[in-house]
C-alpha positions in Angstrom: 0.0 0.0 0.0 1.4 3.4 -1.0 0.9 6.4 1.3 1.9 10.0 0.9 2.0 12.5 3.7 2.4 16.3 3.4 4.0 18.6 6.0 5.3 22.2 6.2 2.2 24.3 5.6 1.1 27.2 7.7 0.6 31.0 7.8 3.0 33.3 6.2 3.0 37.0 5.2 3.0 38.1 1.6 6.5 38.0 0.2 7.5 35.2 2.6 8.6 31.7 2.0 7.5 28.2 3.0 8.8 24.7 2.1 6.3 21.8 1.8 7.4 18.2 2.0 5.7 15.1 0.8 7.0 11.7 2.1 6.0 8.6 0.3 6.0 5.1 1.8 5.1 1.6 0.7 5.8 -0.4 -2.4 7.4 2.3 -4.5 10.2 1.5 -7.0 11.1 2.2 -10.5 9.8 5.2 -12.4 7.0 7.4 -11.0 6.0 11.0 -10.9 5.0 13.2 -8.0 3.1 16.5 -8.0 1.7 19.3 -5.9 -1.9 20.4 -6.5 -3.8 23.1 -4.7 -7.5 23.9 -4.2 -9.4 26.9 -3.0 -13.0 26.5 -1.8 -15.3 26.7 -4.7 -12.5 26.2 -7.3 -11.2 23.3 -9.2 -8.0 21.6 -8.0 -5.1 22.7 -10.1 -1.7 21.2 -10.7 1.0 23.5 -9.3 4.2 21.6 -10.1 5.3 18.0 -10.9 8.5 16.1 -11.1 9.6 12.7 -12.4 12.2 10.4 -10.8 14.3 11.4 -13.8 14.2 15.0 -12.7 11.9 16.5 -15.3 9.8 19.3 -13.9 6.8 21.3 -14.9 5.1 24.3 -13.4 1.9 26.2 -13.8 2.6 29.7 -15.2 1.5 31.5 -12.1 4.3 30.0 -9.9 7.2 30.0 -12.4 10.2 31.8 -11.0 8.8 31.6 -7.5 8.3 27.9 -6.7 10.9 25.1 -7.0 10.0 21.5 -6.9 12.6 18.8 -6.1 12.8 15.2 -5.1 15.1 13.1 -3.0 14.8 9.7 -4.6 16.6 7.9 -1.8 14.2 9.3 0.8 11.2 9.1 -1.5 10.4 12.6 -0.5 9.3 15.5 -2.7 9.7 19.2 -1.8 8.1 22.5 -2.9 10.1 25.6 -2.0 7.7 28.5 -2.3 9.2 32.0 -2.3 7.6 35.4 -2.9 4.3 34.1 -1.7 1.2 36.0 -2.7 -2.3 36.0 -1.1 -3.6 34.2 -4.2 -1.3 31.3 -3.3 -3.6 30.6 -0.3 -5.1 27.1 -0.7 -5.0 23.6 0.5 -2.0 21.9 -1.1 -2.1 18.2 -2.0 0.6 15.8 -2.8 0.0 13.1 -5.4 2.1 10.2 -6.5 1.5 8.5 -9.9 2.8 5.1 -10.7 1.7 2.4 -13.1 -1.6 4.1 -13.8 -2.6 4.6 -10.2 -2.7 7.8 -8.3 -2.2 8.2 -4.5 -3.2 11.4 -2.8 -2.2 12.9 0.5 -4.7 14.4 2.9 -3.8 18.0 2.1 -2.2 20.8 4.0 -3.3 24.4 4.4 -1.1 27.3 3.2 -2.3 30.8 4.1 -0.7 33.9 2.8 -2.0 36.9 4.7 -0.8 40.0 6.6 
């Protein structure tokens, strides 16, 4: 059974930084992708950034140049470094692992950007 658990959210002022972590456990080996999604109440969940075990990354336009996704393959942990945070980045952030056609979601973690 694969599990993913997020950590590192919280409240930060505009312009500040946060680092989210997503630790995966279970039967994980070979090639897989991990990604960060976010969702505001009343809005659709959107992909923020994704990374493969080979290191290929992708970002939504609104976070390019501010967010950096990375992965420690040995620890099976993914990170999202978020800099220059804006109020519109406020959302619940979810981690997802995709492998062999199956997707595994974390429970979500709140990020609030407010003064």
